[in-house]
N, C-alpha and C positions, 0 to 999 in steps of 0.2 A: 504493500500500499504507499502511495505517495507520502502520506502524512506521518508515516512511522519515523521514529527518531533511530539515527544509525550511529554506531560508536565502534572504534576498533583501533588497533595498533597498526602503524604504518612505518615501515623500515625505509631509511634512505641510505642506499649501499652504492658503492663504486670505488674505483681505484683512487689514489690520493690525487688532489688537486682538480677534480671535475665540477667543483662548485657546489658540494652537498651542503655544507654550512650556510652559504649564501642562500641557496634554495630553501632550506628550513626557515631562516630569518624572513624570506619573502612570503613563504606559506603561512606562517603564523602572524605576520604583521608587525614584528618587533625584533630588535636585536636580541638574540639569545645565544647562538653559537658564535664563538670568536672566529674570525677570518684573517687570511693573510695570503701572499702569494706563495707561501712555502708550502710544499707537501707535508701532510701529517700534522697540520696544525691541531686539528681535533684529536684528542688522546682519549676521550671517554665517550661513553654513551650519553648523549644529551636528549632529554625528553622535552619536547615542545608541544603544548596542548592548545588547539584551535577549537572553540565551541561556537557553533551558529545555531541558528533557530532549529535547524532540522538535523544536526550532527554533531559529534564530538570526534575530532580526529586526534589520536595521540601519536605524533611523530617522534621517531627515534633516529636521531643523527649518529652516525657511527665513524669511527677512524677509517681512513682509506685502507682498503685491502690490497696487497701487493706480495710478491714473491720473496722480499726481504725479510727474513726471519733469523738474522745472525746474531741479534742481541735480545736480551730479555724484554726491553721496552717494545721492540718490533713485534716479537711474538705476543706480547700482551695486546698490542693494538690489533693484530690479525684476529686474536681469539675474541676480543670485544666486538669486533664486528661480525664475525661469522656465527658467535654463540646465539644470536637472537633469530636467526632465519626460521627455525621451526615454530616460533611462537607468534609470528605476525599474521595479521588478516590481509595486508597488502603489502608489497614490496615495490619500491621506486628503485629501479636499476639505473643509475645516472652515468652517462657516458658524455664525452664531448663530441661535439658536431664534426664530422669529417675525420674523425681519429677513433681507431681501434687498436688497442695495444695488447701486448702479452699480458698485463695486469688485468685488462678488461676480459681476457679470456679466463684467467684465474677467478675473477668474480663470477663470472657466468658459470663456471664449473662448481663454485660454492652454492649458487642458487638452484643447482641441479636437485637438491634435497627439499626445496621449497614445495609446499602443497598449495600455497595461496597464489592469487593472481599477481603477475608480475607486469608493472608498466615500465616499459623502457623509456626512460626520460632522456631525450637528446638535448643536452644543455649547450649554452653559448652560441646559439644560432645568430644572435646579433653580430658575432664576429666573422661571419662568412661574408666574403667580398663578392664571390660569384654565387647567386642563390640557386642557379640551375644545378650546381653540384649537390644540394641537399637531397633532392628526390631519389637519385641513384643510390646515395648512401643510405637513406632510410629504408629503401627496398632491400638493400644488401643486409643491414643488421636485422631487419625484421625476421629474416629467415634463420637467424642463429638459435632460435627457441620459440616455443608457443607462448609468446607475450600476449597478455590480454589487451594491450594497447601499445602503439608506438606513437610518442608524442614529442615533437620539437618545442623546446621552451628557451627562454632566456631568464634565468634568475636576477641578473643585475638590472635588466630592463623591463622586468615583469611581463614579458611576452608569454601568452598563454598559460599564466598561472592559475587563473579563474577556471579555465577549461581543465587544468590538472586536477585541481580541486573537485570539481564535479565528477570527473572519472574516478577519483578516489572513493568519493561517498557512494558512487554507484555499486562498489564492490564491498563495502562494509556491512557487517550483519546489523539486523535490527536490534537495537540494544539501548538500555538506559546508559546515561553518561556515567563514566567512571570517576570523574573528578569534578569538584565544584566548577560552576561555569566562569568564575573570575580567576581561576588557577591557570598558569601558562607554563609551569614547569614543576618538576618533582624535585630538582636540585636544590640544595640549601643556599641560602644567602652568601654563606662564607664560601662555598665552592665557586659561586658566580663571581665573587670579588677577586678570587685568585686567578680565574680564567681572564677576567678583564685586565689585570696587571700583567698576566703571561702574554696576552695579545700585543701590548705595547712592547715588551721585551723583544717579541718575535719581529714585529714590524720594524723596530729600530735597529735590531743587531741580527737580523735573519741571516745576512751574507756571511757575518763573521761567527755566530753561533747559532745555526740553524736549529739543532736538535738537543742541545745539551744543557738547556736550562729548564728548571722547573720552579714553581712558586708555591710557598706554604704559607698560609695565613697563621701567624703565631698568636695574635691578639685580635679579638672582635668584639667591639664594645658598641652596642647600637643603642644609641639614646634617641629621645623623641626628635630632636632637630640636628643631631650629629651622629656620624659614624666614625669611630676611631678605629684605625687598622694599623697593625704592625705586620708587615710582610717580609718574608725571606725569600730571596731569589738565589736558588741553588745552581751552582755550576759544577763541573767535574774535575777541573784542574786548577791549580794555582794561577797559571798564566792567563785563564780566562777571566779571572776576578777583576783586574784592571780594565779589561774591555768593556765590562758592564758598568764599572764605575766612571770610566772616561777621564780625560785630563782635567785635573781639579774637580772632580766630581760632576762634570757637566752631563756626561751621558745618564748617570742614575738620576739627575735632576730633571732631564727631559722625560725619562721614563715616568718618574713620580708624577710630574705635572700633567702629562698626557693621561695617565692612568686615573688620577684624582678627577680629572674633567669628566672622563667617561663613567666612573663610579658615581659622581654626582648626578649625572644625567640618568643612569640605571636606577639608582636608589631614591633619587627625587629629594635629596637633602645634602647639607654640607658634609664634606668627608675631610677628615685629618688623617693623612697616610704617611707613614714612616717606613722606609725600606732599608733592607740591608743585604749585602751579598756574602754568600758563604760558600765554602767548598766542601763537597761531599764526593770524594773519589770514586769514580766508576759507577755512580748510582743508576744510570740507564741500562747496565748489564747486571744489576744486582737485584734478584727477586725480593729479597727481604727489604732493601732500600725502596723499591718500588711500593710495596705495600704500605710501609711507613709514610710515603709521600702521596697516598691516597689512590694508588694504581691497583685497584682490587676487582675481583670477579663482580660483574654487575649483571643483574638478572632482573 
């Protein structure tokens, strides 16, 4: 029946850097997942909840799946993405327009165990110079599996985002809402604060320290009109510490200023942020260190 309410879980899966987090942010209508030009910016499952008059869509953004599993962090990222496949009601398999890579093939193989509808979501169509190239590409990738739909979109330009949402709802089961209608994520405010700070670290230092930084919130004091935060920025080696701090502390000051502005926008209140840089040798290839820094199995 058309008046039935629909609700379900929708995974956003794909190789690194195809625009999954940007797509999540556009679908729910606000900034939730951090983004950057660097692959594997997303390190955790991020749940974004979109509630409309007729449906509640629980999106699960995931780290990019790829063949790289040489260190503990990479193995964790792949596991975090792959583990959710059996529990979803719909999967958005996100690829980049006019590109099909070995990592896309790995994602496709992962999805062979999925029993739910898969919508092949062809992102970044706004970057295509010759639009005549798109149709043959869509026809080619459509043959790779029995997709419920193949839909070209642009997350950054909001091209066909409404059409994608309608297609998702069409495949969701009739159900009551899982979450209150004003809730838009299951993640804690403390977690969101650490991610917002990490985004600024990656954006400002991505070329020099693309993967070896993590952020831990050591103190979180939420007052009615002020949020006080103490944040530790972890690196892996002593020679990386001065890169984050910068000459006369200028880089750390830039990170702090940009993070504070983003935090104030997100939390809608004044933020007092203090940051320190610390070394934790080899944390990205240490299972125990990863757990202590919040990289744990998420179901």
